[in-house]
C-alpha positions in Angstrom: 130.2 129.8 93.6 130.2 126.6 95.7 133.6 127.3 97.2 132.5 130.9 98.0 129.6 129.4 100.0 131.2 126.4 101.6 134.9 127.0 102.1 134.3 129.6 104.7 132.3 127.1 106.7 135.0 124.5 106.8 136.8 125.7 110.0 137.9 123.6 112.9 135.3 123.2 115.7 135.6 125.6 118.5 133.5 127.6 120.9 130.1 128.9 120.1 129.9 130.9 116.9 133.4 129.7 115.8 131.8 128.6 112.5 131.9 131.4 109.9 128.3 132.2 108.6 127.4 131.9 105.0 128.9 134.7 102.9 126.2 136.7 101.0 125.9 135.5 97.4 126.2 138.8 95.5 125.6 137.6 92.0 122.4 139.4 90.9 118.7 139.0 91.3 118.1 135.7 89.6 116.8 133.9 92.7 113.5 135.2 94.2 110.8 133.6 96.3 107.8 134.4 98.5 106.1 132.4 101.3 103.2 134.2 103.1 102.3 135.3 105.6 105.8 135.3 107.2 108.6 133.2 108.6 107.6 133.6 112.3 105.3 130.9 113.7 106.4 131.2 117.3 104.2 133.3 119.7 104.9 133.1 123.4 102.2 133.7 126.0 103.0 137.4 126.3 103.0 137.9 122.5 99.7 136.0 122.3 98.2 138.1 125.0 99.3 141.3 123.2 97.8 140.1 120.0 94.5 139.2 121.6 94.4 142.5 123.5 95.4 145.0 120.8 96.2 143.1 117.6 100.0 143.7 117.8 102.0 141.0 116.0 105.4 139.6 116.6 108.0 140.5 114.0 108.0 138.5 110.7 104.5 137.1 111.2 103.0 138.8 108.2 105.7 140.7 106.3 105.5 138.5 103.2 101.7 138.9 102.9 101.9 142.2 101.1 104.3 140.8 98.6 102.0 137.9 97.8 98.8 140.0 97.4 100.6 142.9 95.7 101.2 141.1 92.4 97.5 140.5 92.1 96.8 144.3 92.3 99.6 145.0 89.7 98.4 142.5 87.1 98.0 143.1 84.2 100.9 145.4 83.5 103.9 143.9 85.3 107.4 145.2 84.4 110.9 144.1 85.2 111.0 146.0 88.5 108.0 144.2 89.8 109.9 140.9 90.3 111.8 142.7 93.1 108.6 144.2 94.4 106.6 141.0 94.8 109.3 138.4 95.4 112.1 138.6 98.0 115.8 137.9 97.6 116.5 134.1 97.9 120.3 134.3 97.9 122.5 132.3 100.3 123.8 134.4 103.2 122.7 137.8 104.6 123.9 141.1 103.1 126.2 143.2 105.2 124.3 145.4 107.6 121.1 143.2 107.2 121.9 140.7 109.9 119.4 140.8 112.7 120.8 138.1 114.9 123.7 135.6 114.9 123.6 132.7 117.4 125.0 129.2 117.8 122.8 126.5 119.5 125.7 124.0 119.3 129.4 124.5 118.7 129.3 123.1 115.1 126.6 125.3 113.7 125.9 129.1 113.5 122.6 130.6 112.5 121.9 134.1 111.1 118.5 135.7 110.5 118.1 138.6 108.2 116.6 141.8 109.5 113.9 142.2 106.8 112.2 138.8 106.8 113.8 136.7 109.6 114.7 133.8 107.4 117.3 131.5 109.1 120.6 130.9 107.3 122.2 127.8 108.8 125.9 127.2 108.4 127.3 123.9 109.7 130.9 123.2 110.4 129.9 119.7 109.1 126.7 118.2 107.7 125.8 117.0 111.2 125.9 120.6 112.5 123.7 121.8 109.7 121.1 119.1 110.5 121.1 120.0 114.1 120.6 123.6 113.1 117.6 122.7 110.9 116.0 120.9 113.8 116.6 123.9 116.1 115.1 126.5 113.8 112.1 124.3 113.1 111.4 124.2 116.8 112.0 128.0 117.0 109.6 128.8 114.2 107.1 125.9 114.2 107.2 124.0 117.5 103.5 123.9 118.1 102.8 123.2 114.4 105.1 120.2 114.2 103.6 118.9 117.5 100.2 119.0 115.7 101.5 117.3 112.6 103.1 114.4 114.5 99.8 113.8 116.3 97.8 114.0 113.1 100.1 111.5 111.5 99.3 109.1 114.3 95.6 109.8 114.1 95.7 111.5 117.5 94.8 115.1 116.7 91.7 115.1 118.8 93.6 113.8 121.9 96.1 116.6 121.4 94.1 119.6 120.3 90.4 118.9 121.1 87.5 116.9 119.9 86.1 119.3 117.3 84.4 117.4 114.5 87.0 118.4 112.0 89.8 117.1 114.2 88.1 113.8 114.7 87.5 113.6 110.9 91.2 114.0 110.3 92.0 111.2 112.8 89.4 108.9 111.3 90.7 109.5 107.7 94.3 109.0 108.8 93.6 105.8 110.7 91.6 104.4 107.8 94.4 105.0 105.3 97.6 104.8 107.3 97.5 102.9 110.6 100.8 102.0 112.2 102.0 100.7 115.6 104.9 102.6 117.1 107.2 99.6 116.5 106.3 99.8 112.8 107.2 103.5 112.6 110.5 102.7 114.3 111.2 99.8 112.0 110.9 102.1 109.0 113.7 104.1 110.5 115.8 101.1 111.6 115.7 99.4 108.2 117.0 102.4 106.2 120.6 101.2 106.3 119.6 97.6 105.7 117.6 98.5 102.6 119.5 101.5 101.2 123.1 100.9 102.4 125.3 103.9 102.9 122.6 106.3 101.8 120.2 104.9 104.3 122.9 105.1 107.0 123.4 108.8 106.1 119.6 109.4 106.4 119.7 107.9 109.9 122.6 110.1 111.0 120.9 113.2 109.5 117.6 112.4 111.3 119.2 111.9 114.7 121.0 115.3 114.5 117.8 117.0 113.3 115.8 115.5 116.2 118.6 116.6 118.6 118.2 120.1 117.4 114.4 120.1 118.0 114.9 118.7 121.5 117.7 121.2 122.3 115.2 124.0 121.7 112.5 122.3 123.7 114.9 122.0 126.7 115.6 125.7 126.5 111.9 126.5 126.2 111.1 124.5 129.3 113.5 126.8 131.2 112.6 130.0 129.5 108.8 130.6 129.1 109.5 133.3 126.5 110.6 130.5 124.2 107.6 128.4 124.7 104.6 128.8 122.3 101.7 130.3 124.1 99.3 127.8 122.5 100.4 125.1 124.9 98.7 126.9 127.8 95.5 127.1 125.7 95.4 123.3 125.4 96.2 122.8 129.1 99.8 121.7 128.5 101.7 124.6 130.0 105.0 122.6 130.3 105.1 122.2 126.6 105.7 119.2 124.4 107.3 115.9 125.1 110.7 115.3 123.4 110.6 114.4 119.8 111.8 111.1 118.4 112.8 109.9 114.9 109.4 108.2 114.6 107.8 111.6 114.6 109.5 112.3 111.3 107.9 109.0 110.0 104.5 109.9 111.3 104.6 113.4 109.8 105.9 112.0 106.5 103.0 109.6 106.5 100.6 112.5 106.7 102.2 114.5 104.0 102.6 111.5 101.7 99.0 110.6 102.1 97.7 114.0 101.2 100.0 115.2 98.4 102.0 112.2 97.1 99.6 109.4 96.0 96.9 108.5 93.5 94.5 105.7 92.9 92.7 103.5 95.4 89.2 104.4 94.2 88.5 101.3 92.1 85.5 100.4 94.2 83.9 103.8 93.7 84.6 103.5 90.0 83.0 100.0 90.0 79.9 101.5 91.6 79.7 104.1 88.8 79.8 101.2 86.3 77.2 99.3 88.2 74.8 102.3 88.0 75.6 102.9 84.4 74.8 99.3 83.5 71.6 99.5 85.5 70.6 102.6 83.4 71.9 101.7 79.9 72.6 97.9 79.9 75.9 96.1 80.0 77.5 97.3 76.7 76.2 100.8 76.6 76.7 101.2 80.3 80.4 100.4 79.9 80.6 103.0 77.1 79.0 105.7 79.3 81.4 104.7 82.2 84.4 105.2 79.8 83.0 108.6 78.7 83.3 109.9 82.3 86.3 107.9 83.3 88.5 110.1 81.0 91.5 107.7 81.5 93.1 108.6 78.1 91.2 111.5 76.6 93.1 112.5 73.4 92.2 116.2 74.0 93.6 116.3 77.6 96.3 118.9 78.0 99.7 117.3 78.8 103.0 118.5 80.3 105.2 116.5 77.9 104.2 117.7 74.5 103.3 115.1 71.8 106.4 114.1 69.9 108.6 114.3 72.9 108.4 110.6 73.8 105.9 107.9 74.7 105.4 106.7 78.2 102.6 104.1 78.2 101.3 103.3 81.7 98.5 100.9 82.6 97.8 100.0 78.9 94.3 98.5 78.9 95.2 96.1 76.1 95.5 92.6 77.4 93.3 93.2 80.5 91.8 90.0 81.7 88.2 90.5 82.6 88.5 87.6 85.1 90.7 89.8 87.3 87.8 92.1 88.0 86.1 91.7 91.3 82.9 93.8 90.9 80.6 93.9 93.9 77.2 92.4 93.7 74.6 95.2 93.5 73.7 96.6 96.8 76.1 94.5 98.8 78.8 97.0 99.7 79.3 97.8 103.4 81.9 100.5 104.0 84.3 99.8 106.9 83.3 101.8 110.0 86.6 103.2 111.3 85.0 104.3 114.6 84.3 101.2 116.6 83.0 103.0 119.8 82.2 106.5 121.0 81.4 108.1 124.3 80.5 111.6 125.6 80.7 114.3 123.0 81.9 112.0 120.2 78.9 112.2 118.0 79.2 111.0 114.4 81.7 113.3 112.6 80.4 112.4 109.2 83.7 111.5 107.7 83.2 109.8 104.3 85.0 106.6 103.3 87.5 107.8 100.7 87.3 104.4 98.9 83.7 105.1 98.0 83.9 108.9 97.7 87.4 110.0 96.7 86.3 113.4 95.6 85.1 114.5 99.0 87.4 116.7 101.0 87.9 115.3 104.5 87.2 118.2 107.0 86.2 120.7 104.3 82.7 121.1 105.8 83.8 120.4 109.4 85.4 122.8 111.8 88.9 121.7 112.7 92.6 122.7 112.7 93.6 121.4 109.2 92.2 121.6 105.8 93.9 121.1 102.4 93.1 121.6 98.8 92.1 118.7 96.5 94.9 119.7 94.1 97.9 121.8 94.5 100.8 123.6 92.8 101.7 125.0 89.4 104.8 125.4 87.3 105.7 127.5 84.3 109.1 127.2 82.7 110.5 128.6 79.4 113.6 127.4 77.7 116.5 129.6 77.0 115.6 129.7 73.3 112.3 131.4 74.1 113.8 133.9 76.7 114.9 137.4 75.9 118.1 136.9 77.9 118.8 133.5 76.4 118.7 132.1 80.0 115.8 129.7 81.0 113.0 131.1 83.1 110.8 129.6 85.8 107.9 130.7 88.0 106.8 127.7 90.1 105.8 126.6 93.6 103.6 124.3 95.7 99.9 125.0 96.6 99.4 123.3 100.0 96.7 125.5 101.5 96.9 128.6 103.7 97.8 128.5 107.4 99.1 130.8 110.1 101.8 130.0 110.6 102.3 128.5 107.2 102.5 124.8 106.8 105.8 125.3 104.9 108.9 126.6 106.5 111.8 128.4 104.8 115.5 127.7 105.6 118.9 128.1 104.0 121.5 125.4 104.8 125.2 125.2 103.9 127.9 122.8 105.1 131.0 121.4 103.5 131.8 117.7 102.9 133.2 116.0 105.9 133.2 112.7 107.7 129.6 113.3 108.7 128.4 113.4 105.1 128.4 115.1 101.7 128.3 118.9 101.3 124.9 120.6 101.7 123.9 123.8 99.9 120.2 124.5 99.6 117.6 127.2 100.4 113.8 126.9 100.1 110.7 125.6 101.7 109.8 122.2 103.3 107.1 120.7 105.4 108.1 121.3 109.0 108.8 118.1 110.9 110.3 116.5 107.8 112.6 119.4 106.8 116.0 117.7 107.2 116.4 118.8 103.6 115.0 121.6 101.5 112.2 120.0 99.6 111.3 122.8 97.2 113.9 125.5 96.4 117.4 126.1 95.1 120.9 124.6 95.2 124.1 126.4 94.5 123.4 127.0 90.8 120.0 125.4 90.1 116.4 125.5 91.3 113.5 123.0 91.5 109.9 122.6 92.4 107.0 120.2 92.1 103.3 119.7 91.5 101.3 116.7 92.7 101.0 114.1 90.0 98.6 111.5 91.5 99.3 108.6 89.2 98.1 105.2 90.3 100.2 103.8 93.1 97.2 102.5 95.2 95.2 99.4 94.2 92.1 97.8 95.6 92.0 94.0 96.1 89.0 91.8 96.8 90.2 89.5 99.5 88.1 86.4 99.9 86.9 86.0 103.5 87.1 82.8 105.5 86.6 81.5 109.0 90.0 80.8 110.7 88.5 77.9 112.7 86.6 76.5 109.7 83.0 76.9 108.8 81.0 79.0 106.3 82.4 82.5 105.7 80.2 85.6 106.0 80.7 89.4 105.7 81.6 89.4 109.4 84.3 86.9 109.1 87.7 87.9 110.5 89.8 85.6 108.4 91.0 85.9 104.7 92.4 83.5 102.2 96.0 84.2 101.4 97.5 81.8 98.8 95.4 79.0 100.1 95.8 79.7 103.8 93.1 81.2 106.1 94.9 84.0 107.9 93.4 86.2 110.7 92.7 89.8 109.8 95.0 92.0 111.9 93.2 94.6 114.0 94.8 97.9 114.9 93.1 100.2 117.4 93.6 103.8 118.5 91.6 105.4 121.3 91.4 109.2 121.5 89.9 111.2 124.4 89.6 114.9 125.1 88.4 117.5 127.5 87.3 121.1 127.0 90.2 123.6 126.8 90.4 127.4 126.1 91.3 126.4 122.5 88.5 123.9 121.9 85.3 123.9 124.0 84.1 120.5 122.8 82.7 118.7 125.8 84.6 115.6 127.1 84.4 112.5 125.0 86.4 109.7 123.4 86.3 107.4 120.4 88.1 104.3 119.5 89.3 103.9 115.9 89.6 100.5 114.4 91.6 99.5 111.3 91.8 96.0 109.8 94.9 95.0 107.9 95.7 92.1 105.5 98.7 91.2 103.5 96.9 93.0 100.6 96.4 96.2 102.5 93.9 98.0 104.7 90.3 97.0 104.7 88.0 99.7 103.3 84.8 97.9 102.8 83.1 94.4 102.7 80.8 93.1 100.0 79.8 90.0 98.0 81.3 89.1 94.7 79.3 86.5 92.8 77.7 85.7 96.1 80.9 85.1 98.0 82.0 87.5 100.9 85.1 89.6 100.4 86.9 92.4 102.0 88.0 95.3 99.7 91.5 96.4 100.8 93.6 99.4 99.8 97.3 98.7 99.0 99.7 101.7 98.6 103.3 101.2 97.3 104.5 103.9 99.8 102.9 102.2 102.8 105.7 101.3 105.2 108.0 103.5 103.1 106.7 106.9 104.3 110.0 108.7 104.3 112.0 106.8 101.7 111.7 109.9 99.4 114.3 111.5 101.7 116.8 109.7 99.4 116.0 111.9 96.5 115.5 115.1 98.6 119.0 114.7 100.1 120.5 114.5 96.7 118.6 117.7 95.6 120.5 119.4 98.5 123.9 118.2 97.6 125.9 120.4 95.1 128.4 117.6 94.4 125.5 115.3 93.3 123.5 117.6 91.0 125.5 118.9 88.1 122.9 119.0 85.4 119.4 118.2 84.4 120.0 114.5 84.0 121.5 114.3 87.5 118.4 115.9 88.8 116.1 113.5 86.9 118.1 110.6 88.4 117.7 112.0 91.9 114.0 112.6 91.4 113.6 109.0 90.5 114.6 108.1 94.1 111.4 109.9 95.3 108.6 107.3 95.8 105.8 109.8 96.0 103.8 110.8 93.0 105.1 114.3 92.0 105.9 116.2 88.8 109.4 117.6 89.3 110.7 120.7 87.5 114.3 121.9 87.2 116.1 124.9 85.9 119.8 126.0 85.7 121.6 128.5 83.5 121.3 126.3 80.4 118.4 123.8 80.8 114.8 123.2 81.9 113.7 119.7 82.7 110.8 117.6 84.0 110.5 114.2 85.6 107.5 112.3 87.0 108.3 110.4 90.2 106.5 107.7 92.1 106.8 104.0 92.9 104.6 102.8 90.1 104.0 99.1 90.8 104.4 96.4 88.1 101.0 94.7 88.2 100.3 91.1 87.5 99.7 90.4 83.8 96.0 91.0 82.9 95.1 92.8 86.2 92.5 95.5 85.4 93.7 98.8 86.8 90.3 100.4 86.7 88.4 98.1 89.1 89.1 96.0 92.2 90.9 92.8 91.3 90.7 89.4 92.9 93.5 88.9 95.5 95.2 86.0 93.8 98.8 85.4 93.2 98.5 85.9 89.4 97.1 89.4 89.8 99.1 90.7 92.7 102.0 93.1 92.2 105.1 91.4 90.9 107.7 90.3 93.5 105.2 91.3 96.2 106.7 91.0 99.7 104.0 91.7 102.4 105.9 90.7 105.5 105.6 92.9 108.5 107.4 90.6 111.0 109.6 92.9 113.1 112.5 90.4 113.2 112.5 90.2 109.4 115.3 92.3 107.9 114.0 92.3 104.4 112.2 95.2 102.8 108.6 95.1 104.1 105.6 95.8 101.8 107.8 96.0 98.7 107.3 95.1 95.0 108.8 95.4 91.6 108.5 99.0 90.3 108.4 100.6 86.8 112.0 101.6 85.7 113.2 105.1 85.1 112.7 104.9 81.4 109.0 104.4 81.8 108.5 107.7 83.7 107.4 110.8 81.8 110.4 113.2 81.4 111.8 115.7 79.1 114.7 118.2 78.8 114.5 121.6 77.1 111.1 121.4 75.6 110.1 124.9 74.4 108.1 125.5 77.6 106.7 123.4 80.4 103.5 123.9 82.3 101.8 121.9 85.0 98.8 122.5 87.2 98.3 118.9 88.3 97.3 118.0 84.7 98.0 114.9 82.8 101.7 114.1 82.4 101.9 112.7 78.9 99.9 110.9 76.2 99.3 107.2 77.0 100.1 107.8 80.7 96.6 106.8 81.9 94.9 108.7 84.7 94.6 106.8 87.9 91.3 105.2 88.9 90.7 108.0 91.4 91.1 110.7 88.7 88.1 111.2 86.5 89.2 114.8 85.7 91.8 114.4 82.8 89.2 115.3 80.2 89.3 117.8 77.4 89.7 120.8 79.7 92.0 121.4 82.6 93.0 124.5 84.6 96.6 124.3 83.1 95.2 125.5 79.7 95.1 129.2 80.8 98.8 128.9 81.6 99.5 127.3 78.2 97.4 130.0 76.4 99.4 132.8 78.0 102.9 131.3 77.5 102.2 130.3 73.9 101.0 133.9 73.0 104.2 135.4 74.5 106.5 133.1 72.6 104.6 133.0 69.3 106.8 133.7 66.2 109.8 135.7 67.1 108.4 136.9 70.5 110.4 136.2 73.6 109.6 136.3 77.3 111.2 137.9 80.3 110.8 136.8 83.8 108.2 139.4 84.6 106.2 138.2 81.5 106.2 134.7 82.9 105.1 135.9 86.4 102.3 137.9 84.7 101.2 134.8 82.8 100.9 133.0 86.1 99.1 135.7 87.9 96.8 136.6 85.0 95.7 132.9 84.8 95.3 132.9 88.6 92.1 134.9 88.5 90.5 133.1 85.5 87.2 131.3 86.0 87.8 128.2 83.9 84.1 127.7 83.4 83.6 131.1 81.9 86.8 131.0 79.9 86.4 127.6 78.2 82.9 126.3 78.6 80.5 129.3 78.8 81.1 130.4 75.1 79.8 127.0 74.0 76.6 127.3 76.1 76.1 130.8 74.8 76.5 129.5 71.2 73.7 127.0 71.9 71.5 129.6 73.5 72.1 132.1 70.7 70.3 135.5 71.0 67.7 135.7 73.7 65.1 138.3 74.8 64.0 139.9 78.0 65.8 139.1 81.3 67.4 136.0 79.7 68.7 138.2 76.8 70.3 140.6 79.3 71.9 137.7 81.2 73.3 136.3 78.0 74.8 139.6 77.0 76.4 140.1 80.4 77.8 136.6 80.4 79.2 137.1 76.9 80.9 140.4 77.8 82.5 138.8 80.9 83.8 135.8 78.9 85.1 138.0 76.1 86.9 140.2 78.6 89.0 137.3 79.9 86.6 135.6 82.4 88.5 137.0 85.4 87.2 137.0 89.0 89.2 140.1 90.1 88.9 143.7 91.3 91.1 145.3 88.7 90.3 149.0 89.6 90.7 148.5 93.3 87.1 149.6 94.3 86.5 146.4 96.3 84.1 145.0 93.7 84.7 142.4 91.0 84.4 143.7 87.4 81.5 141.8 85.8 80.1 141.1 89.3 76.6 140.3 88.0 77.8 138.0 85.3 79.9 136.2 87.9 76.8 135.8 90.1 74.8 134.5 87.2 77.3 131.8 86.3 77.8 130.8 90.0 74.0 130.3 90.3 73.7 128.7 86.9 76.5 126.2 86.8 75.0 123.4 89.0 71.7 123.8 87.3 73.3 123.9 83.9 75.1 120.6 84.6 71.9 119.1 85.7 70.1 120.3 82.6 72.8 119.1 80.3 73.4 115.6 81.8 70.8 114.5 84.3 67.9 113.8 81.9 70.0 111.3 80.0 71.9 109.8 83.0 69.0 109.9 85.5 69.4 110.8 89.1 71.2 107.7 90.5 74.0 107.7 87.9 74.3 111.5 87.9 74.8 111.5 91.6 77.1 108.5 91.6 79.5 110.1 89.1 79.7 113.1 91.5 81.1 110.8 94.2 84.1 110.5 91.9 84.3 114.0 90.5 82.2 117.0 91.8 80.4 119.3 89.4 82.6 122.2 90.3 85.7 123.2 92.4 84.9 126.8 93.2 87.2 129.2 95.1 85.0 129.0 98.2 85.6 125.3 98.5 82.4 124.6 100.5 83.3 127.3 103.0 86.9 126.4 103.5 88.3 129.3 101.4 91.3 127.3 100.3 92.3 129.4 97.3 93.0 126.5 95.0 90.1 126.1 92.5 89.0 124.5 89.3 91.1 121.5 89.9 88.3 119.0 89.1 84.8 119.5 87.7 82.6 118.7 84.8 84.2 121.3 82.7 85.7 119.0 80.1 82.5 116.8 80.0 80.4 119.9 79.3 82.8 121.2 76.6 83.2 117.9 74.7 79.4 117.2 74.8 78.4 120.7 73.6 81.1 120.8 70.9 79.9 117.5 69.5 76.3 118.8 69.6 77.4 122.0 67.7 79.2 120.0 65.0 82.7 121.1 66.1 85.7 118.9 65.5 86.1 116.7 68.5 88.7 114.0 69.2 87.6 111.2 71.4 83.9 111.7 71.0 81.6 110.3 73.8 79.4 107.4 73.1 76.4 109.7 72.9 75.5 113.3 73.1 74.0 114.0 76.5 72.6 117.4 76.2 69.0 117.2 74.9 69.6 113.6 73.9 71.6 114.9 70.9 68.9 117.3 69.8 70.0 121.0 69.6 66.5 122.4 70.2 65.9 120.2 73.2 69.4 121.1 74.7 68.7 124.8 74.1 65.3 124.5 75.9 66.9 122.7 78.9 69.6 125.4 79.2 67.1 128.2 78.9 65.0 126.8 81.7 68.0 126.3 84.0 69.2 129.9 83.2 65.8 131.3 84.1 66.2 129.7 87.6 69.7 131.0 87.9 68.7 134.6 87.0 66.2 134.6 90.0 68.8 133.2 92.4 71.5 135.6 91.2 69.2 138.5 92.1 69.6 137.4 95.8 73.3 137.5 96.5 72.8 137.5 100.2 71.5 134.0 99.8 73.7 132.9 97.0 76.9 133.9 98.8 75.9 133.1 102.4 79.1 132.2 104.2 79.9 132.0 107.9 83.4 133.5 107.7 82.1 136.4 105.7 79.3 137.0 108.1 81.9 137.3 110.9 83.6 140.2 109.2 80.5 141.9 108.0 80.9 141.0 104.3 78.3 138.3 103.9 76.6 138.1 100.5 79.4 139.3 98.3 81.4 137.2 95.8 84.6 138.9 96.7 84.5 137.7 100.3 82.9 134.4 99.3 86.0 133.7 97.1 88.6 135.1 99.5 91.5 133.1 101.0 91.4 132.2 104.7 94.6 131.6 106.6 93.6 128.8 108.9 95.1 129.6 112.4 97.2 126.9 114.1 97.2 128.9 117.3 95.8 132.1 118.7 97.2 134.6 116.0 95.0 135.1 113.0 95.5 136.8 109.6 92.9 138.7 107.6 91.4 137.1 104.5 93.1 138.1 101.2 91.5 138.4 97.8 91.3 135.2 95.8 94.0 134.1 93.5 94.5 130.6 92.2 98.2 130.4 92.8 100.8 128.4 94.7 101.1 129.0 98.4 104.9 129.4 98.1 106.5 130.4 94.8 109.9 131.0 93.2 110.8 133.3 90.3 114.1 132.2 88.8 116.4 133.3 86.0 120.0 132.0 86.3 122.4 133.8 84.1 
């Protein structure tokens, strides 16, 4: 197959279109994908005006939306034919007669777009040509979007797109977590060959060709207004963007890595939970309660690598030295104020400090351009032994939010091996602005995808403050002790200013962002520890290594590098971001957990801030940032390949951001790996379909995914326990209990199965929506008391509902108190429980008292559910005349990155982009 695809491309360079396009891969229907709403993200001024005037859309702006929503309407009851109805062909090349356009932006590359969906198929005479083509089509389809992303990555969104509170919140969060000077961005690029040798040199060549492709399109657009996105006029930049640079790849990569590819860094927030727990229960019992909610190693937590498939201990608490802990003195913590000055319309944006409130979504309650889910992506794979055809099966993809145009871009790239680099053969989706390589997709005879893993690669250090000129240190001191020397804290500032535009009417204003940096990371807060002033810093292994993961992605795209599952796992190990990687070919399924897991100093406690001392810093820590230093900056010893969770040909694999394996402890920012997780509905459906002699087809796996996508995890797994406690009731409470029981017994779905526009079990859904927060208060608050109850919510919210506090993000039930409620009630009811909590919280361990508390909370919920207009009040639903309904309240909103919008679609808890794969 490889020769079929590549040999035709290996022709001698000549005039435009001398390169022969990819030949269509006519080998069956085993590769399928969908990426709504559509490939097109380019709308010029005329097209934008037409849409605003009469709603007419440019081609391919929404033609995958019906595929994506259609599978919801057809589930349950999918059959073999439905794979072709709800997923499009993801072959290499375009079928004869289906070519809409063939063009060559440079003599060594030709691009074809198919008539039906407009996906670009890039064929390079060499790898260099393919990279140029990837840059060119990115500018064609996402120019305004990648301009946004490079500004967000530099914390300059408000200067670019306007001073809306949400835009400023994004800037503040980005500068607090990932501040860089331009020279530091450039250095990350320049050091690639120094640090990674030939591979690094290849990345540099690929990046230069990719950027050349973007700039070639920009040059054309400046001469031809029909090629220029119409949004530039709306932000008062009618001449379009400045040319792109390689540092724009680094800045965009820093944004993506910071959202989807890290875990940890919330040790200070965890310490504050412990502080409140000890204040409530005393030192020993307070620590026990903290451990209950920490859920670092719950034996009931669902895992991707099944027990018996290997042990992967990570952050073993044995041997922890309590002296490493740097717990703040009570009441002394002062969060770092990232905004140092404001003027004009720059009122406080309300952005929380993620070191203290890691569960809060930046921008989720603030109007702005970007909003992302807390968790993302799922994967279902079945081995060939459990498949009807004998070939492995996969339905998987990333959940990265919903935008118009989509934040992912699809491309197909093929080029032969040459002097410019190894052969390329890949098709799939990537984050635009970093899409030199397909990041999630398929190779010549294999496919792959990922889910966010979030294991601990960020640590918090308590850095002792000092006065550089001598004298007594205070919380305001701008020096810190580093191995016995008092060094100045480095200050990095970014000033953003804006004026009103047709796109954003925020009045003129400005704000200056201030980050403080030490050799142990970025300052997040100041406090006292045992009476001595310290700065709490956040140190991430991928800081100053924002695009090093390109090493692994490039290998995924190279057919001569990936020959089998073990090759894939080896390549995934080159990715420094925290992801769960999944692989399928005609024989195998495989899994690997990637990430630069630091080797911590012996005895360093991974749960809390640690003292910034040599003995507890990362092993082989090199914090240099000197620009004339050619060594690898901000580098450390990392856990070897053998310590990363992995498996090949397990019966089945599922992941929905759940725990990777037993003994692989949850990061300090993750209190959610408890006894319940949203991956369990996937497990339930797959296990039923492969039980005994039963086998699965690809449509069965797709249905398992989609059927789980409408499940309310609370009603499926926790509600039956509460109803067991309540038993039979009378009057209005009895009617509510019967309605809730019927809904839970019927699958606990939030869906409109008969197509009448109304959820089945609508009243029961409203009852649980009203009851859940009151139920959690009734079950836990009397024992925890208000301060501790609220403090735990700063680490993990009570619920992650589909509405996502008005953001309509789709992704739901990622984190919540679901497992806490389940384990506590099962213990109270005398069920078998592994890893019991230190106490029973509901009713103080008394069944009658627990029942009374739940009854009172349900009575309040019954009254609230009777007023859906208030329960489901939502600004977006009000705008479309559907306020007060759960169907609209749950619906998915495509956040517009420009003037063209999409209608909301019914809720489904599913990846944004998805593949359906069976390779025979």
